[in-house]
Structure formats: C-alpha cells, structure tokens
C-alpha positions as CSV (number, residue, x, y, z in Angstrom):
1,M,115.7,128.4,93.3
2,E,116.6,132.0,94.4
3,D,117.3,132.4,98.1
4,R,115.3,135.4,99.2
5,A,116.3,137.5,102.2
6,V,114.4,137.5,105.5
7,H,115.0,139.7,108.4
8,L,113.4,139.3,111.8
9,L,113.4,142.1,114.4
10,C,112.5,141.8,118.1
11,L,112.1,145.0,120.1
12,T,110.6,146.2,123.3
13,A,107.1,147.6,122.6
14,S,107.3,150.5,125.0
15,S,110.7,152.0,124.1
16,G,111.6,150.3,120.8
17,V,114.9,149.0,122.2
18,P,116.2,146.2,119.8
19,L,116.5,142.8,121.5
20,Y,117.9,140.9,118.5
21,C,117.9,140.7,114.7
22,R,118.0,137.4,112.9
23,S,118.6,137.2,109.1
24,R,118.5,134.5,106.4
25,G,119.1,134.6,102.7
26,T,121.1,136.5,100.1
27,S,122.0,139.2,102.7
28,Q,123.2,138.1,106.1
29,K,124.1,141.6,107.1
30,Q,122.3,143.2,110.0
31,L,119.7,145.9,109.1
32,P,121.0,149.4,109.7
33,F,119.7,151.0,112.9
34,P,117.9,153.8,111.0
35,V,115.9,151.1,109.1
36,I,115.0,149.3,112.3
37,G,114.0,152.6,113.8
38,S,111.8,153.5,110.8
39,L,110.0,150.1,110.7
40,N,109.2,150.4,114.4
41,G,108.4,154.1,114.2
42,V,105.8,153.8,111.5
43,H,104.0,151.1,113.6
44,M,104.2,153.1,116.8
45,F,102.8,156.2,114.9
46,G,99.9,154.2,113.6
47,S,99.2,152.8,117.2
48,N,99.1,156.4,118.5
49,Q,96.5,157.2,115.8
50,D,94.4,154.2,116.8
51,V,95.5,152.4,113.5
52,L,96.5,148.8,113.6
53,L,99.3,148.3,111.1
54,T,99.8,144.6,110.4
55,T,101.3,144.2,106.9
56,T,102.4,146.2,104.0
57,C,104.4,145.8,100.8
58,T,106.8,147.8,98.7
59,E,108.2,147.3,95.2
60,N,110.7,144.7,96.5
61,A,109.7,143.7,100.1
62,R,106.9,142.7,102.4
63,V,106.7,143.7,106.0
64,A,104.6,142.4,108.9
65,W,104.3,143.7,112.5
66,R,102.9,142.0,115.6
67,V,102.8,143.2,119.3
68,F,102.6,140.5,122.0
69,H,101.2,141.3,125.4
70,S,101.9,145.0,124.9
71,S,105.5,144.2,125.7
72,I,107.3,142.6,122.7
73,T,107.2,143.9,119.1
74,L,108.2,141.5,116.3
75,I,108.8,142.7,112.7
76,V,109.6,140.5,109.7
77,L,110.9,142.0,106.5
78,T,111.3,139.7,103.4
79,S,112.1,140.1,99.7
80,D,110.1,136.9,98.9
81,D,107.3,138.0,96.6
82,C,105.4,134.7,97.4
83,A,105.4,135.3,101.2
84,S,101.7,135.6,102.2
85,D,100.2,137.4,105.1
86,L,99.1,134.0,106.5
87,Y,102.7,132.8,106.5
88,L,104.2,136.0,107.9
89,G,101.5,136.0,110.7
90,R,102.2,132.4,111.7
91,L,105.9,133.0,111.5
92,L,105.7,135.8,114.1
93,E,103.4,133.6,116.3
94,N,105.9,130.8,116.1
95,V,108.9,133.1,116.9
96,F,107.2,134.5,120.0
97,N,106.2,131.1,121.3
98,A,109.8,129.9,120.7
99,M,110.9,132.8,123.0
100,V,108.3,131.8,125.6
101,L,109.5,128.2,125.3
102,V,113.0,129.1,126.2
103,V,112.8,132.1,128.6
104,G,109.2,132.0,129.9
105,L,106.4,134.5,129.6
106,D,107.1,136.4,132.8
107,D,110.5,137.7,131.6
108,L,108.9,138.8,128.3
109,I,106.0,140.7,129.8
110,N,107.8,142.2,132.8
111,I,111.1,143.3,131.3
112,K,113.3,144.5,134.2
113,N,116.8,144.2,132.7
114,V,117.0,144.5,128.9
115,E,120.7,143.4,128.7
116,R,119.9,140.3,130.7
117,L,116.9,139.5,128.5
118,K,119.1,139.8,125.4
119,R,121.5,137.3,126.9
120,D,118.7,134.9,127.8
121,L,117.2,135.1,124.4
122,R,120.4,133.8,122.7
123,A,119.3,130.3,123.7
124,S,116.3,130.6,121.4
125,Y,118.3,131.7,118.3
126,Q,118.7,128.2,116.8
127,L,115.0,127.5,117.1
128,I,114.0,130.9,115.8
129,D,116.5,130.5,112.8
130,S,114.9,127.2,111.9
131,F,111.6,128.9,111.3
132,L,113.4,131.3,108.9
133,E,115.0,128.5,106.9
134,V,113.5,126.3,104.1
135,S,112.4,123.2,105.9
136,E,111.3,119.6,105.0
137,M,108.5,120.1,107.5
138,V,105.3,122.1,107.2
139,G,104.0,122.3,110.8
140,D,105.2,125.9,111.1
141,L,102.7,126.9,108.4
142,V,99.7,124.6,109.0
143,Q,100.0,124.7,112.8
144,C,99.8,120.9,112.9
145,V,102.3,118.2,114.0
146,D,104.4,116.7,111.2
147,C,104.1,112.9,111.5
148,V,105.7,109.8,110.1
149,L,103.5,106.7,109.5
150,S,105.6,103.6,110.1
151,N,104.8,99.9,109.5
152,N,106.0,99.3,113.1
153,N,103.8,101.9,114.9
154,G,102.3,99.3,117.2
155,V,105.6,97.9,118.6
156,L,107.1,101.4,118.7
157,Q,104.1,102.7,120.7
158,S,104.3,99.8,123.2
159,C,108.0,100.4,123.7
160,L,107.6,104.1,124.1
161,D,104.8,103.7,126.7
162,A,107.0,101.3,128.7
163,F,110.1,103.4,128.4
164,T,108.3,106.6,129.4
165,Q,106.8,104.9,132.5
166,A,110.2,103.5,133.5
167,A,111.6,107.1,133.2
168,E,109.0,108.2,135.7
169,S,107.0,110.3,133.3
170,Q,103.7,110.1,131.3
171,F,104.9,112.4,128.5
172,G,107.0,110.7,125.9
173,C,107.6,111.0,122.1
174,L,109.7,109.3,119.4
175,L,111.0,111.7,116.8
176,V,112.7,111.1,113.4
177,R,114.3,114.3,112.0
178,G,111.8,116.4,113.8
179,K,108.7,114.4,112.8
180,V,106.6,112.5,115.3
181,V,106.5,108.7,114.9
182,V,104.6,107.8,118.1
183,A,103.8,109.6,121.3
184,T,102.1,108.8,124.6
185,E,98.5,109.7,125.3
186,K,99.5,112.6,127.6
187,W,101.9,114.0,125.0
188,W,99.0,114.4,122.5
189,R,97.1,116.3,125.2
190,L,99.6,119.1,124.8
191,S,98.5,121.8,122.3
192,A,99.4,121.1,118.7
193,Q,101.7,124.1,118.7
194,E,103.6,123.0,121.8
195,V,104.2,119.5,120.2
196,M,105.3,121.2,117.0
197,L,107.7,123.5,118.9
198,L,109.3,120.7,120.9
199,A,109.8,118.7,117.7
200,W,111.4,121.7,116.0
201,L,113.5,122.4,119.1
202,V,115.1,118.9,118.9
203,A,115.6,119.2,115.1
204,S,117.3,122.7,115.5
205,L,119.7,121.7,118.2
206,A,123.1,120.2,117.5
207,P,123.1,116.3,117.8
208,C,123.7,115.2,121.3
209,S,123.6,111.8,123.0
210,S,121.4,113.2,125.8
211,R,120.2,116.5,127.1
212,D,118.2,117.9,130.1
213,Y,116.7,121.1,128.8
214,P,114.5,123.6,130.8
215,I,111.5,124.7,128.8
216,Y,108.2,126.5,129.3
217,L,105.0,125.4,127.6
218,P,103.5,128.5,125.8
219,Q,99.9,127.4,126.4
220,G,100.0,124.9,129.2
221,S,102.7,126.3,131.5
222,P,104.1,129.6,130.3
223,T,105.5,130.7,133.7
224,V,106.5,127.4,135.4
225,P,109.4,125.6,133.7
226,H,109.5,121.9,132.9
227,R,112.4,119.6,132.2
228,F,112.7,118.3,128.6
229,L,114.9,115.2,128.3
230,S,116.0,113.9,124.9
231,F,118.1,110.8,124.1
232,Q,119.6,110.0,120.7
233,L,118.9,106.4,119.6
234,L,120.3,106.8,116.1
235,P,121.6,109.8,114.2
236,G,118.3,111.6,113.4
237,V,116.2,109.5,115.8
238,D,115.5,110.8,119.3
239,V,113.2,109.8,122.2
240,C,112.0,112.6,124.4
241,V,110.5,112.8,127.9
242,L,108.8,115.7,129.6
243,C,108.9,115.9,133.3
244,G,108.7,118.4,136.2
245,P,110.8,118.8,139.4
246,T,110.6,115.1,139.9
247,P,112.3,112.7,139.2
248,S,115.7,113.9,140.4
249,L,118.4,115.1,138.1
250,Q,120.0,111.7,138.4
251,I,117.2,110.2,136.3
252,Q,119.0,111.5,133.1
253,D,122.0,109.3,133.8
254,K,119.8,106.3,134.7
255,V,117.8,106.7,131.5
256,Q,120.8,107.1,129.3
257,L,122.9,104.3,130.8
258,Q,120.2,101.7,131.5
259,L,116.8,102.3,130.0
260,V,117.7,103.5,126.5
261,E,119.7,100.3,125.7
262,R,117.2,98.0,127.5
263,F,114.1,99.3,125.7
264,W,115.4,100.4,122.3
265,K,118.3,98.2,121.3
266,P,115.9,95.3,120.4
267,L,114.1,97.7,118.1
268,L,117.1,98.9,116.1
269,E,115.7,97.7,112.7
270,P,112.2,99.3,113.2
271,L,114.0,102.6,114.1
272,K,116.2,102.4,111.0
273,D,113.1,101.8,108.9
274,C,111.6,105.1,110.3
275,L,114.7,106.9,109.0
276,R,114.4,105.3,105.6
277,I,110.8,106.4,105.1
278,Q,110.9,109.8,106.9
279,A,111.2,111.8,103.7
280,R,108.2,110.0,102.3
281,A,106.3,110.1,105.6
282,F,104.5,106.8,105.0
283,P,105.5,103.2,104.1
284,G,106.2,102.0,100.6
285,C,103.3,99.6,100.7
286,I,101.0,102.6,100.2
287,S,101.1,103.3,96.5
288,L,100.0,106.6,95.0
289,H,99.2,107.8,91.5
290,Q,102.5,108.3,89.6
291,G,101.4,111.8,88.6
292,I,101.6,113.0,92.2
293,M,104.7,115.1,93.1
294,G,103.8,116.2,96.6
295,L,101.2,115.6,99.3
296,L,99.9,117.4,102.4
297,L,97.2,115.5,104.4
298,I,95.9,117.2,107.5
299,N,93.7,115.7,110.2
300,R,91.9,118.8,111.3
301,E,90.5,117.3,114.5
302,Q,93.8,115.7,115.8
303,K,96.0,118.5,114.4
304,K,98.4,116.0,112.7
305,S,99.7,116.0,109.2
306,L,101.5,113.9,106.6
307,Y,103.7,116.0,104.3
308,T,106.1,114.9,101.5
309,V,107.4,116.0,98.2
310,Q,108.9,112.5,97.6
311,P,105.7,110.5,97.5
312,H,107.0,107.5,95.6
313,A,109.4,104.9,97.1
314,G,111.8,105.0,94.1
315,E,111.8,108.7,93.7
316,A,115.5,109.1,94.4
317,R,116.5,106.6,91.6
318,P,117.9,108.0,88.3
319,G,115.3,108.5,85.7
320,T,112.6,109.6,88.1
321,E,113.4,113.3,88.0
322,S,110.5,115.8,87.5
323,T,110.3,119.3,86.2
324,L,110.5,120.7,89.8
325,S,113.2,120.3,92.3
326,A,112.4,119.3,95.9
327,E,112.7,122.9,97.1
328,E,110.4,124.1,94.3
329,R,107.8,121.5,95.2
330,Q,107.9,122.5,98.8
331,S,107.4,126.2,97.9
332,V,104.5,125.4,95.4
333,L,102.7,123.1,97.9
334,R,103.0,125.6,100.7
335,S,101.8,128.4,98.5
336,F,98.8,126.3,97.3
337,Y,97.9,125.5,100.9
338,T,98.1,129.2,101.8
339,L,95.9,130.1,98.8
340,A,93.3,127.5,99.6
341,V,92.9,128.2,103.3
342,S,93.0,132.0,103.0
343,R,90.6,132.3,100.1
344,Y,88.5,129.1,99.6
345,F,88.4,126.9,102.7
346,V,86.8,129.1,105.4
347,S,88.0,128.2,108.9
348,E,85.2,126.7,111.1
349,D,87.2,126.0,114.2
350,G,88.2,129.5,115.4
351,E,91.8,129.5,114.1
352,D,93.7,132.7,114.0
353,K,91.6,134.6,116.5
354,S,94.6,136.5,117.8
355,T,94.6,139.5,115.5
356,V,93.3,140.1,112.0
357,S,91.6,137.2,110.2
358,T,93.7,135.5,107.6
359,Q,90.5,135.0,105.5
360,E,90.2,137.2,102.4
361,E,86.9,138.8,101.4
362,F,86.5,136.4,98.5
363,Q,83.6,134.6,100.4
364,A,81.6,137.8,100.7
365,G,78.3,137.5,98.8
366,F,78.5,133.7,98.4
367,S,75.9,131.5,100.2
368,H,78.2,128.4,100.1
369,R,81.6,127.5,101.3
370,G,84.3,126.1,99.0
371,K,85.1,122.4,99.5
372,E,87.5,121.9,96.6
373,C,89.9,124.1,94.5
374,Y,92.6,123.6,91.9
375,V,95.4,125.5,90.2
376,V,96.8,124.8,86.7
377,S,100.3,126.1,85.7
378,S,102.8,125.3,83.0
379,D,105.0,123.1,85.1
380,H,102.5,121.7,87.7
381,K,98.9,121.4,88.8
382,C,97.4,121.4,92.3
383,Y,94.1,120.1,93.7
384,G,92.8,120.6,97.2
385,I,89.8,119.0,99.0
386,Q,88.3,119.7,102.4
387,H,86.2,117.3,104.4
388,E,84.8,117.7,107.9
389,Q,87.9,116.0,109.4
390,H,90.5,116.1,106.7
391,Q,92.2,118.4,104.2
392,L,94.2,117.0,101.3
393,F,96.4,119.1,99.0
394,L,98.1,117.4,96.1
395,L,100.8,118.6,93.7
396,F,100.6,117.0,90.3
397,K,102.8,116.7,87.2
398,P,101.6,119.0,84.4
399,E,100.8,116.1,82.1
400,V,98.1,114.8,84.4
401,P,94.7,115.7,82.7
402,T,92.9,118.4,84.5
403,F,89.6,116.6,84.4
404,A,91.3,113.7,86.3
405,L,92.6,115.8,89.3
406,R,89.4,115.5,91.3
407,N,89.0,111.8,90.9
408,I,92.7,111.1,91.8
409,T,92.5,113.4,94.8
410,T,89.3,111.8,96.1
411,K,90.7,108.3,95.8
412,T,94.0,109.3,97.4
413,L,92.1,110.7,100.4
414,V,90.1,107.5,100.8
415,L,93.4,105.6,100.6
416,L,95.2,107.7,103.2
417,K,92.7,109.0,105.7
418,N,92.4,105.8,107.7
419,D,96.2,105.6,108.0
420,V,96.8,109.1,109.5
421,P,98.6,108.4,112.8
422,H,96.4,108.7,115.8
C-alpha cells in the first residue's frame, strides 16, 4: 500500500510564526518556508475578507485549516486522495487537544514567549506523530474509545477497582496496546476524547516500567494539571491511575514496589489472554460469519467501540489470507465509515459543532434519514447499519452475495451489541 505524505503545521494565529512542522510518509523533509508562508497567507487573506477557508484540494494534495481560540493555527497538507474532510477535521481537533493535554490551554491562548512554547511543545511530538501514522485503532476518527472485550472482564474490573483505591485514586484504567480493557466508573466519566487521548498517550510513549506524567484534561481541566501514573504489567499491558496534588510523589514508588505485584501478579494469565485477543478485540468464543474481513461496532451512547480487521481466531494461520492486506482493510473500513456518517447517517447528537458541519448536502430534499448503506467493489463489499444506540460497519469478502449483506450485518449486530464493554 503506497505510503502517502502528510505534513502538519502549527503556527501562531496572530503573526504566523511557525511553532513546529511534523511530517509522515514518502517525504520526511520539512516544508520550505515559502510554502508554509503561502498556506498561512491564503488563510489569513480569506479571514480578512470575512471568508472562512477550511479545506481545499489541488491536483495532488488536500489542505485543511483550523484556528483554535484565535491563537493557534493548524494546517494539514496530505497527498492521500482518500483523505476526507471529516478525517482532516478530526485530525486537527485531536492534534490541538494533544497540545492542551501536554502544555495546558493557558500557554496556548496567551503566548508570551514563542521560543519557550516551542520547547514545551516538543513533549507532545510523539503523541501528535501517532495521529499521523497508520494505526490499529480507530478512536482518532470515530471519537470513541477503542475497547477490548475479554473473557475475564469481571475479575479484571474487581482487581482494578481495588488497585485504584489502594493507590488513593478513583480514576483507573487497564490498557492493552492502547485499547481499554476495563476502567473505573469515574474514569468513564471523563469525556470520550480525553479517555482516547490518554490511551493514545500511553501507546505513543516508549515502554517504561512506571511513569508520573503531568497532564491537562482538554475538557475537564484544561488549565489545572493532573498527575497521570502508568505502570507496565506486561509488555503492551499498562495500568493507569489519574490523581491530583495528593497523594504525595512517594505514592509512585509505593504503587510500583508493593501494589502492582500484590494485585496483578495473581492475574498474569488473564492479562496474557488480553494480549492474545487485542488484535481481534473480542474473545474467540464469539464466532462471526467467515465472509467478514473487518468490523467496527460503535456504542453511540457510551462512546465505546470494538474495531478489528482480524475478526476470526485463526486468521493468522497459513491459508487464511484474503485479497486485502491488514493495512488495506483498515483503510477501506475507515473510508466506509467516513462515507456513511458524512453522507447517509445524519448525526443526531450534536457532534462536530465546532466549525463547519461534516454532513454533506446529500440529505437535502429527503424526508427520511438513512439507516443502512452498502458499497460493492471488485475486491470487497461493505455494509453499515445505524440503530438508536449502535452503529455497525462490516467489511466483507467480494464473494459474499450482495443480497446477503443486510441479513449477515443484522445478525452480527444482535450477536455483538450485548457484549460491548460497559
């Protein structure tokens, strides 16, 4: 699959001073300053003429702009023809919130020292870069929390609650490769985007036995920092605790040296099982139709999702290969989700209020709202269905009969919807 270039620019909105430029893809070179100046200049010219310039495209690139709090301008430039306005808009939203998470909102709104802000923002580079890379998670696009459904959720939940209480906090979470297995009740009270950002933060950082990381919550506490503690239980498995000024800094040593082993060592096998199923996102006892190549199930009310392009337990074994690679399946499923929610599934919960609506004008003139949609291609088929609480998007092998897509999708939704983690 061809690796398309993506360039992300961050500038001060008032003067256009570049704060950083991050790149991914075929060209890792920094954009020339005249190009940066031109991209910012055309947006500023439009603003001076009372024109809001959000996106545009050329023969070989797409560009999106966004100004946050009249202080920070973010620009993304990509050569990916499949990059939608919905994806680019949410990418810029995620990047800004990643900046808030690390440096706080005050320093981004009231820029007193540009050079100091540049230095402080370096701490956010790994998290920002993770949003530019191809990921096995989908929370960045759907704005929901990537979850893993384990056979041992009950015992893991009980252990996490007791561990978090012993660590003198009410906010705790168990992560496997950036996906939430279980979390405390207070953790789920954080906004979905905050939970997603914290999970991506852990996944983006270098493996570490323990860390005490200062963070800001973009919605809940953008100006007052909290302490984010994480402890590695196994490579790829971390338990996280969020706390304030109390307990004391010594709690990190206490948790690492005493509590981690006491609470989690007896659960070594359940934790290993979470690692084994994380790519599939749900246990092998849940059997899906063999024609399904990928799945995205969203609980719209709880803002949680199950996402996988390896839906069958024996997928990795020889002889189970399909016409699409894992990366191609991810791209197709993400593109189908984008098509469905921007054209057919009208949002009813006030999402994307921030700037221009992501909904296209397709619905104009229709008295009804789409509840199902499908796409047929030479190497795959897709079917999506929207209910009041759930959305399900399935990627099928091309040999699955088109007339059977709806029936399979409906049965799969019935099978899965009661098992979405809650």
